[in-house]
All heavy atoms as TSV, in Angstrom:
chain	resi	resn	atom	element	x	y	z
A	1	MET	N	N	0.781	-1.215	-0.067
A	1	MET	CA	C	-0.087	0.022	0.036
A	1	MET	C	C	0.877	1.280	-0.003
A	1	MET	O	O	0.570	2.232	-0.699
A	1	MET	CB	C	-0.914	-0.012	1.150
A	1	MET	CG	C	-1.832	1.086	1.278
A	1	MET	SD	S	-3.118	0.896	0.029
A	1	MET	CE	C	-4.095	2.240	0.375
A	2	ILE	N	N	1.919	1.221	0.787
A	2	ILE	CA	C	2.788	2.446	0.940
A	2	ILE	C	C	3.481	2.596	-0.354
A	2	ILE	O	O	3.715	3.737	-0.899
A	2	ILE	CB	C	3.826	2.297	2.122
A	2	ILE	CG1	C	2.968	2.308	3.363
A	2	ILE	CG2	C	4.859	3.365	1.941
A	2	ILE	CD1	C	3.888	2.115	4.615
A	3	GLN	N	N	3.922	1.533	-1.067
A	3	GLN	CA	C	4.651	1.514	-2.290
A	3	GLN	C	C	3.708	2.157	-3.385
A	3	GLN	O	O	4.181	3.035	-4.241
A	3	GLN	CB	C	5.021	0.190	-2.731
A	3	GLN	CG	C	6.104	-0.396	-1.950
A	3	GLN	CD	C	6.372	-1.924	-2.173
A	3	GLN	OE1	O	5.490	-2.461	-2.812
A	3	GLN	NE2	N	7.509	-2.410	-1.761
A	4	LEU	N	N	2.433	1.883	-3.366
A	4	LEU	CA	C	1.517	2.471	-4.282
A	4	LEU	C	C	1.349	4.035	-4.095
A	4	LEU	O	O	1.357	4.697	-5.092
A	4	LEU	CB	C	0.072	1.809	-4.102
A	4	LEU	CG	C	-0.942	2.286	-5.097
A	4	LEU	CD1	C	-0.551	1.934	-6.527
A	4	LEU	CD2	C	-2.288	1.568	-4.781
A	5	LEU	N	N	1.342	4.411	-2.904
A	5	LEU	CA	C	1.318	5.881	-2.519
A	5	LEU	C	C	2.520	6.630	-3.006
A	5	LEU	O	O	2.510	7.619	-3.468
A	5	LEU	CB	C	1.083	6.088	-1.106
A	5	LEU	CG	C	-0.276	5.703	-0.521
A	5	LEU	CD1	C	-0.338	5.881	1.015
A	5	LEU	CD2	C	-1.280	6.590	-1.154
A	6	ILE	N	N	3.678	5.928	-2.837
A	6	ILE	CA	C	5.001	6.555	-3.193
A	6	ILE	C	C	5.002	6.709	-4.798
A	6	ILE	O	O	5.375	7.730	-5.286
A	6	ILE	CB	C	6.209	5.737	-2.687
A	6	ILE	CG1	C	6.243	5.873	-1.146
A	6	ILE	CG2	C	7.476	6.199	-3.348
A	6	ILE	CD1	C	7.269	4.861	-0.521
A	7	VAL	N	N	4.625	5.610	-5.487
A	7	VAL	CA	C	4.542	5.665	-6.917
A	7	VAL	C	C	3.598	6.757	-7.433
A	7	VAL	O	O	3.887	7.477	-8.316
A	7	VAL	CB	C	4.188	4.325	-7.530
A	7	VAL	CG1	C	3.765	4.399	-8.972
A	7	VAL	CG2	C	5.249	3.245	-7.184
A	8	ALA	N	N	2.398	6.840	-6.757
A	8	ALA	CA	C	1.520	7.883	-7.145
A	8	ALA	C	C	1.996	9.296	-6.906
A	8	ALA	O	O	1.800	10.172	-7.652
A	8	ALA	CB	C	0.139	7.708	-6.311
A	9	ALA	N	N	2.746	9.438	-5.755
A	9	ALA	CA	C	3.401	10.770	-5.475
A	9	ALA	C	C	4.445	11.089	-6.524
A	9	ALA	O	O	4.506	12.276	-7.068
A	9	ALA	CB	C	3.978	10.751	-4.119
A	10	ILE	N	N	5.245	10.174	-6.954
A	10	ILE	CA	C	6.160	10.362	-7.852
A	10	ILE	C	C	5.599	10.669	-9.253
A	10	ILE	O	O	6.101	11.629	-9.947
A	10	ILE	CB	C	7.185	9.095	-8.016
A	10	ILE	CG1	C	8.030	9.076	-6.728
A	10	ILE	CG2	C	8.111	9.159	-9.203
A	10	ILE	CD1	C	8.827	7.803	-6.573
A	11	LEU	N	N	4.516	9.989	-9.665
A	11	LEU	CA	C	3.843	10.191	-10.872
A	11	LEU	C	C	3.259	11.547	-10.870
A	11	LEU	O	O	3.264	12.289	-11.876
A	11	LEU	CB	C	2.847	9.131	-11.180
A	11	LEU	CG	C	3.471	7.724	-11.600
A	11	LEU	CD1	C	2.306	6.765	-11.771
A	11	LEU	CD2	C	4.234	7.779	-12.955
A	12	GLY	N	N	2.688	11.951	-9.753
A	12	GLY	CA	C	2.061	13.312	-9.639
A	12	GLY	C	C	3.038	14.343	-9.797
A	12	GLY	O	O	2.944	15.406	-10.430
A	13	LEU	N	N	4.245	14.156	-9.114
A	13	LEU	CA	C	5.385	15.085	-9.302
A	13	LEU	C	C	5.819	15.236	-10.740
A	13	LEU	O	O	6.000	16.370	-11.235
A	13	LEU	CB	C	6.437	14.730	-8.346
A	13	LEU	CG	C	7.645	15.762	-8.213
A	13	LEU	CD1	C	7.191	17.142	-7.768
A	13	LEU	CD2	C	8.673	15.196	-7.345
A	14	ILE	N	N	6.032	14.068	-11.326
A	14	ILE	CA	C	6.420	14.125	-12.746
A	14	ILE	C	C	5.396	14.817	-13.624
A	14	ILE	O	O	5.816	15.676	-14.524
A	14	ILE	CB	C	6.773	12.703	-13.241
A	14	ILE	CG1	C	8.017	12.121	-12.559
A	14	ILE	CG2	C	6.989	12.605	-14.715
A	14	ILE	CD1	C	8.368	10.676	-12.761
A	15	TYR	N	N	4.193	14.603	-13.455
A	15	TYR	CA	C	3.124	15.154	-14.259
A	15	TYR	C	C	3.179	16.667	-14.024
A	15	TYR	O	O	3.052	17.378	-14.986
A	15	TYR	CB	C	1.748	14.688	-13.822
A	15	TYR	CG	C	0.618	15.386	-14.464
A	15	TYR	CD1	C	0.304	15.069	-15.803
A	15	TYR	CD2	C	-0.153	16.341	-13.807
A	15	TYR	CE1	C	-0.777	15.735	-16.457
A	15	TYR	CE2	C	-1.128	16.950	-14.433
A	15	TYR	CZ	C	-1.436	16.662	-15.703
A	15	TYR	OH	O	-2.494	17.439	-16.358
A	16	PHE	N	N	3.258	17.198	-12.784
A	16	PHE	CA	C	3.358	18.584	-12.539
A	16	PHE	C	C	4.424	19.268	-13.209
A	16	PHE	O	O	4.299	20.285	-13.755
A	16	PHE	CB	C	3.233	18.900	-10.994
A	16	PHE	CG	C	3.326	20.344	-10.677
A	16	PHE	CD1	C	2.269	21.159	-10.915
A	16	PHE	CD2	C	4.585	20.845	-10.250
A	16	PHE	CE1	C	2.364	22.499	-10.541
A	16	PHE	CE2	C	4.724	22.218	-9.959
A	16	PHE	CZ	C	3.505	22.964	-10.098
A	17	VAL	N	N	5.635	18.637	-13.050
A	17	VAL	CA	C	6.876	19.300	-13.503
A	17	VAL	C	C	6.775	19.327	-15.051
A	17	VAL	O	O	7.169	20.363	-15.672
A	17	VAL	CB	C	8.103	18.487	-13.012
A	17	VAL	CG1	C	9.370	18.918	-13.788
A	17	VAL	CG2	C	8.288	18.658	-11.560
A	18	PHE	N	N	6.471	18.246	-15.694
A	18	PHE	CA	C	6.600	18.204	-17.162
A	18	PHE	C	C	5.334	18.732	-17.836
A	18	PHE	O	O	5.399	19.311	-18.954
A	18	PHE	CB	C	6.877	16.839	-17.602
A	18	PHE	CG	C	8.232	16.450	-17.331
A	18	PHE	CD1	C	8.466	15.465	-16.278
A	18	PHE	CD2	C	9.367	16.950	-17.997
A	18	PHE	CE1	C	9.823	15.136	-16.063
A	18	PHE	CE2	C	10.603	16.609	-17.627
A	18	PHE	CZ	C	10.888	15.575	-16.595
A	19	LEU	N	N	4.192	18.639	-17.320
A	19	LEU	CA	C	2.977	18.999	-17.963
A	19	LEU	C	C	2.131	20.210	-17.306
A	19	LEU	O	O	1.827	21.099	-18.024
A	19	LEU	CB	C	1.940	17.859	-18.086
A	19	LEU	CG	C	2.517	16.614	-18.908
A	19	LEU	CD1	C	1.470	15.451	-18.811
A	19	LEU	CD2	C	2.848	16.919	-20.321
A	20	GLY	N	N	2.026	20.071	-16.024
A	20	GLY	CA	C	1.289	21.215	-15.246
A	20	GLY	C	C	2.115	22.360	-15.062
A	20	GLY	O	O	1.537	23.530	-14.902
A	21	GLY	N	N	3.444	22.219	-14.937
A	21	GLY	CA	C	4.194	23.469	-14.608
A	21	GLY	C	C	4.336	24.453	-15.694
A	21	GLY	O	O	4.776	25.603	-15.573
A	22	ASN	N	N	4.052	24.076	-16.974
A	22	ASN	CA	C	4.257	24.861	-18.125
A	22	ASN	C	C	3.016	25.798	-18.417
A	22	ASN	O	O	3.107	26.616	-19.220
A	22	ASN	CB	C	4.547	24.116	-19.347
A	22	ASN	CG	C	6.004	23.492	-19.254
A	22	ASN	OD1	O	6.885	24.026	-18.550
A	22	ASN	ND2	N	6.211	22.398	-20.014
A	23	THR	N	N	1.962	25.591	-17.711
A	23	THR	CA	C	0.716	26.397	-17.940
A	23	THR	C	C	0.822	27.685	-17.216
A	23	THR	O	O	0.977	27.736	-16.043
A	23	THR	CB	C	-0.555	25.638	-17.498
A	23	THR	OG1	O	-0.433	25.310	-16.087
A	23	THR	CG2	C	-0.768	24.365	-18.350
A	24	LYS	N	N	0.875	28.785	-17.976
A	24	LYS	CA	C	0.970	30.052	-17.511
A	24	LYS	C	C	-0.360	30.853	-17.684
A	24	LYS	O	O	-0.905	30.849	-18.871
A	24	LYS	CB	C	2.117	30.921	-18.029
A	24	LYS	CG	C	3.417	30.223	-17.647
A	24	LYS	CD	C	4.571	31.066	-18.238
A	24	LYS	CE	C	5.897	30.398	-17.935
A	24	LYS	NZ	N	7.011	31.138	-18.617
A	25	ILE	N	N	-0.798	31.476	-16.727
A	25	ILE	CA	C	-2.032	32.307	-16.923
A	25	ILE	C	C	-1.580	33.710	-16.936
A	25	ILE	O	O	-1.087	34.286	-15.976
A	25	ILE	CB	C	-2.982	32.068	-15.707
A	25	ILE	CG1	C	-3.465	30.643	-15.721
A	25	ILE	CG2	C	-4.253	32.944	-15.948
A	25	ILE	CD1	C	-4.223	30.327	-14.464
A	26	GLU	N	N	-1.857	34.401	-18.064
A	26	GLU	CA	C	-1.520	35.849	-18.189
A	26	GLU	C	C	-2.745	36.645	-17.987
A	26	GLU	O	O	-3.798	36.532	-18.562
A	26	GLU	CB	C	-0.925	36.066	-19.653
A	26	GLU	CG	C	0.315	35.371	-19.811
A	26	GLU	CD	C	0.934	35.787	-21.207
A	26	GLU	OE1	O	0.539	36.876	-21.708
A	26	GLU	OE2	O	1.712	35.016	-21.748
A	27	LYS	N	N	-2.641	37.515	-16.942
A	27	LYS	CA	C	-3.741	38.378	-16.754
A	27	LYS	C	C	-3.415	39.732	-17.172
A	27	LYS	O	O	-2.257	40.287	-16.966
A	27	LYS	CB	C	-3.969	38.379	-15.225
A	27	LYS	CG	C	-4.413	37.153	-14.579
A	27	LYS	CD	C	-4.686	37.322	-13.111
A	27	LYS	CE	C	-5.199	36.015	-12.565
A	27	LYS	NZ	N	-5.438	36.163	-11.095
A	28	LYS	N	N	-4.329	40.316	-17.939
A	28	LYS	CA	C	-4.155	41.736	-18.382
A	28	LYS	C	C	-4.550	42.634	-17.247
A	28	LYS	O	O	-5.521	42.358	-16.477
A	28	LYS	CB	C	-5.089	42.030	-19.606
A	28	LYS	CG	C	-4.583	41.218	-20.817
A	28	LYS	CD	C	-5.360	41.673	-22.042
A	28	LYS	CE	C	-4.938	40.913	-23.209
A	28	LYS	NZ	N	-5.733	41.174	-24.442
A	29	PRO	N	N	-3.888	43.762	-17.075
A	29	PRO	CA	C	-4.205	44.674	-15.998
A	29	PRO	C	C	-5.661	45.252	-16.135
A	29	PRO	O	O	-6.027	45.587	-17.286
A	29	PRO	CB	C	-3.136	45.764	-16.028
A	29	PRO	CG	C	-2.532	45.511	-17.314
A	29	PRO	CD	C	-2.739	44.265	-17.901
A	30	GLY	N	N	-6.350	45.376	-15.127
A	30	GLY	CA	C	-7.702	45.868	-15.150
A	30	GLY	C	C	-7.624	47.402	-15.331
A	30	GLY	O	O	-6.541	48.012	-15.346
A	31	PRO	N	N	-8.718	48.068	-15.425
A	31	PRO	CA	C	-8.819	49.546	-15.664
A	31	PRO	C	C	-8.154	50.294	-14.538
A	31	PRO	O	O	-7.481	51.335	-14.712
A	31	PRO	CB	C	-10.316	49.832	-15.768
A	31	PRO	CG	C	-11.081	48.645	-15.308
A	31	PRO	CD	C	-10.044	47.469	-15.307
A	32	VAL	N	N	-8.220	49.824	-13.271
A	32	VAL	CA	C	-7.599	50.599	-12.165
A	32	VAL	C	C	-6.070	50.549	-12.317
A	32	VAL	O	O	-5.424	51.499	-12.119
A	32	VAL	CB	C	-8.049	49.965	-10.828
A	32	VAL	CG1	C	-7.242	50.589	-9.691
A	32	VAL	CG2	C	-9.562	50.154	-10.652
A	33	TYR	N	N	-5.526	49.345	-12.634
A	33	TYR	CA	C	-4.172	49.253	-12.778
A	33	TYR	C	C	-3.709	49.963	-14.003
A	33	TYR	O	O	-2.575	50.420	-13.965
A	33	TYR	CB	C	-3.803	47.650	-12.851
A	33	TYR	CG	C	-3.966	46.969	-11.641
A	33	TYR	CD1	C	-4.950	45.918	-11.542
A	33	TYR	CD2	C	-3.293	47.277	-10.424
A	33	TYR	CE1	C	-5.200	45.227	-10.338
A	33	TYR	CE2	C	-3.571	46.508	-9.257
A	33	TYR	CZ	C	-4.578	45.556	-9.332
A	33	TYR	OH	O	-4.753	44.933	-8.140
A	34	GLN	N	N	-4.468	49.902	-14.987
A	34	GLN	CA	C	-4.096	50.630	-16.225
A	34	GLN	C	C	-3.963	52.125	-15.908
A	34	GLN	O	O	-3.017	52.846	-16.492
A	34	GLN	CB	C	-5.201	50.413	-17.355
A	34	GLN	CG	C	-4.746	50.778	-18.765
A	34	GLN	CD	C	-3.592	49.976	-19.255
A	34	GLN	OE1	O	-3.422	48.781	-18.874
A	34	GLN	NE2	N	-2.581	50.557	-19.998
A	35	GLN	N	N	-4.880	52.687	-15.112
A	35	GLN	CA	C	-4.716	54.063	-14.754
A	35	GLN	C	C	-3.468	54.337	-13.908
A	35	GLN	O	O	-2.768	55.374	-14.164
A	35	GLN	CB	C	-5.935	54.506	-13.919
A	35	GLN	CG	C	-7.258	54.511	-14.741
A	35	GLN	CD	C	-8.428	54.777	-13.810
A	35	GLN	OE1	O	-8.362	54.819	-12.601
A	35	GLN	NE2	N	-9.595	54.984	-14.359
A	36	GLU	N	N	-3.009	53.411	-13.028
A	36	GLU	CA	C	-1.910	53.530	-12.261
A	36	GLU	C	C	-0.688	53.407	-13.111
A	36	GLU	O	O	0.356	54.207	-13.020
A	36	GLU	CB	C	-1.783	52.426	-11.226
A	36	GLU	CG	C	-2.605	52.670	-9.959
A	36	GLU	CD	C	-2.187	53.890	-9.237
A	36	GLU	OE1	O	-0.944	54.109	-8.944
A	36	GLU	OE2	O	-2.984	54.779	-8.979
A	37	ILE	N	N	-0.695	52.599	-14.122
A	37	ILE	CA	C	0.460	52.417	-15.125
A	37	ILE	C	C	0.578	53.758	-15.840
A	37	ILE	O	O	1.674	54.280	-16.030
A	37	ILE	CB	C	0.247	51.314	-16.019
A	37	ILE	CG1	C	0.371	49.906	-15.205
A	37	ILE	CG2	C	1.185	51.303	-17.174
A	37	ILE	CD1	C	-0.018	48.805	-16.012
A	38	GLN	N	N	-0.552	54.358	-16.300
A	38	GLN	CA	C	-0.426	55.584	-17.075
A	38	GLN	C	C	0.026	56.687	-16.147
A	38	GLN	O	O	0.872	57.553	-16.595
A	38	GLN	CB	C	-1.818	55.963	-17.619
A	38	GLN	CG	C	-1.883	57.090	-18.586
A	38	GLN	CD	C	-0.977	56.905	-19.718
A	38	GLN	OE1	O	-1.001	55.901	-20.367
A	38	GLN	NE2	N	-0.225	58.008	-20.079
A	39	ARG	N	N	-0.470	56.767	-14.949
A	39	ARG	CA	C	0.010	57.738	-14.067
A	39	ARG	C	C	1.462	57.781	-13.756
A	39	ARG	O	O	2.225	58.733	-13.790
A	39	ARG	CB	C	-0.759	57.668	-12.688
A	39	ARG	CG	C	-0.495	58.748	-11.664
A	39	ARG	CD	C	-1.191	58.554	-10.375
A	39	ARG	NE	N	-0.672	57.438	-9.588
A	39	ARG	CZ	C	0.415	57.445	-8.832
A	39	ARG	NH1	N	1.064	58.548	-8.734
A	39	ARG	NH2	N	0.824	56.365	-8.235
A	40	VAL	N	N	2.029	56.481	-13.627
A	40	VAL	CA	C	3.489	56.300	-13.348
A	40	VAL	C	C	4.210	56.793	-14.584
A	40	VAL	O	O	5.319	57.356	-14.490
A	40	VAL	CB	C	3.779	54.824	-12.940
A	40	VAL	CG1	C	5.300	54.686	-12.881
A	40	VAL	CG2	C	3.244	54.608	-11.559
A	41	GLN	N	N	3.735	56.234	-15.803
A	41	GLN	CA	C	4.440	56.774	-16.976
A	41	GLN	C	C	4.447	58.184	-17.198
A	41	GLN	O	O	5.440	58.789	-17.612
A	41	GLN	CB	C	3.747	55.997	-18.168
A	41	GLN	CG	C	4.080	54.616	-18.326
A	41	GLN	CD	C	3.214	53.874	-19.388
A	41	GLN	OE1	O	2.223	54.402	-19.815
A	41	GLN	NE2	N	3.681	52.647	-19.706
A	42	ASP	N	N	3.327	58.881	-16.876
A	42	ASP	CA	C	3.242	60.331	-16.961
A	42	ASP	C	C	4.327	60.992	-16.033
A	42	ASP	O	O	4.923	62.010	-16.270
A	42	ASP	CB	C	1.861	60.918	-16.786
A	42	ASP	CG	C	0.939	60.523	-17.811
A	42	ASP	OD1	O	1.303	60.071	-18.918
A	42	ASP	OD2	O	-0.328	60.519	-17.505
A	43	MET	N	N	4.264	60.431	-14.727
A	43	MET	CA	C	5.289	60.905	-13.749
A	43	MET	C	C	6.706	60.740	-14.234
A	43	MET	O	O	7.533	61.649	-14.061
A	43	MET	CB	C	5.062	60.236	-12.488
A	43	MET	CG	C	5.785	60.807	-11.291
A	43	MET	SD	S	5.698	59.806	-9.727
A	43	MET	CE	C	3.930	59.698	-9.615
A	44	GLU	N	N	7.048	59.656	-14.738
A	44	GLU	CA	C	8.374	59.400	-15.340
A	44	GLU	C	C	8.741	60.372	-16.409
A	44	GLU	O	O	9.829	60.955	-16.466
A	44	GLU	CB	C	8.463	57.958	-15.898
A	44	GLU	CG	C	9.851	57.623	-16.387
A	44	GLU	CD	C	9.906	56.248	-17.105
A	44	GLU	OE1	O	8.701	55.730	-17.487
A	44	GLU	OE2	O	10.928	55.794	-17.188
A	45	GLN	N	N	7.714	60.695	-17.277
A	45	GLN	CA	C	8.026	61.601	-18.371
A	45	GLN	C	C	8.192	62.979	-17.806
A	45	GLN	O	O	9.201	63.732	-18.234
A	45	GLN	CB	C	6.887	61.594	-19.360
A	45	GLN	CG	C	7.041	62.545	-20.564
A	45	GLN	CD	C	8.085	61.937	-21.451
A	45	GLN	OE1	O	8.329	60.800	-21.495
A	45	GLN	NE2	N	8.790	62.827	-22.100
A	46	SER	N	N	7.512	63.453	-16.766
A	46	SER	CA	C	7.720	64.783	-16.268
A	46	SER	C	C	8.992	64.863	-15.569
A	46	SER	O	O	9.670	65.944	-15.518
A	46	SER	CB	C	6.478	65.207	-15.342
A	46	SER	OG	O	6.424	64.383	-14.216
A	47	MET	N	N	9.379	63.734	-14.875
A	47	MET	CA	C	10.730	63.756	-14.168
A	47	MET	C	C	11.841	63.854	-15.128
A	47	MET	O	O	12.739	64.584	-14.858
A	47	MET	CB	C	10.801	62.566	-13.284
A	47	MET	CG	C	9.958	62.492	-12.115
A	47	MET	SD	S	9.904	60.868	-11.227
A	47	MET	CE	C	11.605	60.855	-10.609
A	48	LEU	N	N	11.737	63.183	-16.266
A	48	LEU	CA	C	12.771	63.246	-17.302
A	48	LEU	C	C	12.856	64.717	-17.866
A	48	LEU	O	O	13.962	65.205	-18.049
A	48	LEU	CB	C	12.585	62.289	-18.443
A	48	LEU	CG	C	12.767	60.808	-17.997
A	48	LEU	CD1	C	12.249	59.868	-19.226
A	48	LEU	CD2	C	14.182	60.537	-17.716
A	49	GLN	N	N	11.679	65.302	-18.085
A	49	GLN	CA	C	11.673	66.698	-18.587
A	49	GLN	C	C	12.383	67.560	-17.530
A	49	GLN	O	O	13.126	68.557	-17.838
A	49	GLN	CB	C	10.336	67.064	-18.925
A	49	GLN	CG	C	9.716	66.446	-20.175
A	49	GLN	CD	C	8.260	66.670	-20.364
A	49	GLN	OE1	O	7.654	67.313	-19.526
A	49	GLN	NE2	N	7.678	66.219	-21.407
A	50	ALA	N	N	12.050	67.428	-16.287
A	50	ALA	CA	C	12.615	68.264	-15.210
A	50	ALA	C	C	14.146	68.053	-15.136
A	50	ALA	O	O	14.885	69.042	-15.030
A	50	ALA	CB	C	11.974	67.860	-13.954
A	51	VAL	N	N	14.708	66.818	-15.274
A	51	VAL	CA	C	16.023	66.600	-15.320
A	51	VAL	C	C	16.677	67.291	-16.504
A	51	VAL	O	O	17.782	67.852	-16.338
A	51	VAL	CB	C	16.367	65.074	-15.292
A	51	VAL	CG1	C	17.834	64.858	-15.600
A	51	VAL	CG2	C	15.903	64.462	-13.948
A	52	ASP	N	N	16.069	67.127	-17.661
A	52	ASP	CA	C	16.656	67.856	-18.836
A	52	ASP	C	C	16.703	69.348	-18.742
A	52	ASP	O	O	17.660	69.987	-19.084
A	52	ASP	CB	C	15.828	67.548	-20.068
A	52	ASP	CG	C	15.919	66.071	-20.526
A	52	ASP	OD1	O	17.023	65.456	-20.257
A	52	ASP	OD2	O	15.062	65.613	-21.291
A	53	ARG	N	N	15.637	69.946	-18.031
A	53	ARG	CA	C	15.686	71.401	-17.784
A	53	ARG	C	C	16.832	71.737	-16.865
A	53	ARG	O	O	17.488	72.733	-17.081
A	53	ARG	CB	C	14.324	71.891	-17.223
A	53	ARG	CG	C	13.284	72.046	-18.321
A	53	ARG	CD	C	11.993	72.760	-17.657
A	53	ARG	NE	N	11.408	72.070	-16.533
A	53	ARG	CZ	C	10.445	71.237	-16.566
A	53	ARG	NH1	N	9.890	70.899	-17.738
A	53	ARG	NH2	N	10.023	70.715	-15.454
A	54	LYS	N	N	16.959	71.119	-15.774
A	54	LYS	CA	C	17.972	71.222	-14.821
A	54	LYS	C	C	19.369	71.181	-15.501
A	54	LYS	O	O	20.258	72.027	-15.275
A	54	LYS	CB	C	17.876	70.284	-13.644
A	54	LYS	CG	C	18.745	70.574	-12.530
A	54	LYS	CD	C	18.391	71.780	-11.896
A	54	LYS	CE	C	19.243	72.082	-10.607
A	54	LYS	NZ	N	18.936	73.423	-9.952
A	55	LYS	N	N	19.585	70.122	-16.352
A	55	LYS	CA	C	20.890	70.082	-17.086
A	55	LYS	C	C	21.128	71.237	-17.939
A	55	LYS	O	O	22.294	71.700	-18.003
A	55	LYS	CB	C	20.931	68.739	-17.822
A	55	LYS	CG	C	21.070	67.523	-16.886
A	55	LYS	CD	C	21.249	66.202	-17.514
A	55	LYS	CE	C	21.008	65.938	-18.979
A	55	LYS	NZ	N	21.101	64.485	-19.315
A	56	ARG	N	N	20.107	71.647	-18.658
A	56	ARG	CA	C	20.266	72.832	-19.462
A	56	ARG	C	C	20.652	74.103	-18.707
A	56	ARG	O	O	21.431	74.860	-19.052
A	56	ARG	CB	C	18.947	73.117	-20.279
A	56	ARG	CG	C	18.838	72.178	-21.523
A	56	ARG	CD	C	17.847	72.654	-22.445
A	56	ARG	NE	N	16.466	72.810	-21.816
A	56	ARG	CZ	C	15.579	71.929	-21.853
A	56	ARG	NH1	N	15.797	70.684	-22.432
A	56	ARG	NH2	N	14.370	72.133	-21.327
A	57	ASP	N	N	20.004	74.282	-17.526
A	57	ASP	CA	C	20.255	75.362	-16.672
A	57	ASP	C	C	21.662	75.299	-16.157
A	57	ASP	O	O	22.418	76.318	-16.166
A	57	ASP	CB	C	19.257	75.397	-15.437
A	57	ASP	CG	C	17.909	75.703	-15.776
A	57	ASP	OD1	O	17.753	76.315	-16.960
A	57	ASP	OD2	O	16.965	75.471	-14.978
A	58	ILE	N	N	22.145	74.147	-15.799
A	58	ILE	CA	C	23.522	74.040	-15.326
A	58	ILE	C	C	24.588	74.247	-16.412
A	58	ILE	O	O	25.509	74.965	-16.221
A	58	ILE	CB	C	23.749	72.615	-14.812
A	58	ILE	CG1	C	22.954	72.415	-13.390
A	58	ILE	CG2	C	25.290	72.244	-14.535
A	58	ILE	CD1	C	22.898	71.004	-12.916
A	59	ASP	N	N	24.203	73.842	-17.645
A	59	ASP	CA	C	25.126	74.060	-18.828
A	59	ASP	C	C	25.102	75.627	-19.073
A	59	ASP	O	O	26.119	76.144	-19.365
A	59	ASP	CB	C	24.586	73.288	-20.034
A	59	ASP	CG	C	24.770	71.809	-19.962
A	59	ASP	OD1	O	25.708	71.395	-19.247
A	59	ASP	OD2	O	24.172	71.140	-20.756
A	60	ARG	N	N	23.974	76.256	-19.027
A	60	ARG	CA	C	23.975	77.768	-19.203
A	60	ARG	C	C	24.880	78.461	-18.232
A	60	ARG	O	O	25.551	79.441	-18.547
A	60	ARG	CB	C	22.537	78.277	-19.123
A	60	ARG	CG	C	21.814	78.157	-20.496
A	60	ARG	CD	C	20.535	78.977	-20.422
A	60	ARG	NE	N	19.549	78.089	-21.068
A	60	ARG	CZ	C	18.394	77.716	-20.518
A	60	ARG	NH1	N	18.033	78.137	-19.334
A	60	ARG	NH2	N	17.486	76.885	-21.124
A	61	GLN	N	N	24.699	78.076	-17.017
A	61	GLN	CA	C	25.543	78.663	-15.940
A	61	GLN	C	C	27.000	78.378	-16.088
A	61	GLN	O	O	27.834	79.345	-15.851
A	61	GLN	CB	C	25.086	78.104	-14.442
A	61	GLN	CG	C	23.705	78.683	-14.094
A	61	GLN	CD	C	23.283	78.010	-12.770
A	61	GLN	OE1	O	23.983	77.208	-12.214
A	61	GLN	NE2	N	22.157	78.407	-12.322
A	62	THR	N	N	27.396	77.233	-16.480
A	62	THR	CA	C	28.836	76.995	-16.664
A	62	THR	C	C	29.410	77.677	-17.962
A	62	THR	O	O	30.588	78.095	-17.869
A	62	THR	CB	C	29.114	75.466	-16.712
A	62	THR	OG1	O	28.316	74.951	-17.724
A	62	THR	CG2	C	28.798	74.725	-15.502
A	63	ASN	N	N	28.580	77.846	-18.891
A	63	ASN	CA	C	29.046	78.522	-20.080
A	63	ASN	C	C	29.095	80.052	-19.931
A	63	ASN	O	O	29.958	80.708	-20.535
A	63	ASN	CB	C	28.089	78.212	-21.287
A	63	ASN	CG	C	28.159	76.802	-21.775
A	63	ASN	OD1	O	29.250	76.193	-21.624
A	63	ASN	ND2	N	27.129	76.363	-22.327
A	64	GLN	N	N	28.293	80.654	-18.944
A	64	GLN	CA	C	28.343	82.125	-18.727
A	64	GLN	C	C	29.566	82.408	-17.977
A	64	GLN	O	O	30.134	83.503	-17.967
A	64	GLN	CB	C	27.146	82.482	-17.902
A	64	GLN	CG	C	25.855	82.517	-18.792
A	64	GLN	CD	C	24.704	82.894	-17.940
A	64	GLN	OE1	O	24.766	83.015	-16.749
A	64	GLN	NE2	N	23.594	82.972	-18.668
A	65	ASN	N	N	30.131	81.512	-17.187
A	65	ASN	CA	C	31.342	81.802	-16.342
A	65	ASN	C	C	32.531	81.643	-17.077
A	65	ASN	O	O	33.291	81.540	-17.814
A	65	ASN	CB	C	31.410	80.844	-15.104
A	65	ASN	CG	C	30.282	81.119	-14.175
A	65	ASN	OD1	O	29.717	82.210	-14.145
A	65	ASN	ND2	N	29.898	80.135	-13.446
């Protein structure tokens, strides 16, 4: 009886590793998450613009001296 349980456990493990482990469920972000993604992308864009402005200001100051 114990041998049968061990064989069943090994077969279950093999099945999961080779057949069941490859199934991936891809979830698309819902509207709430999509809004958060857009907000973060907008924030990133504004931060990059601010960095560019700051670099231009520093370049102007160093060129004036």
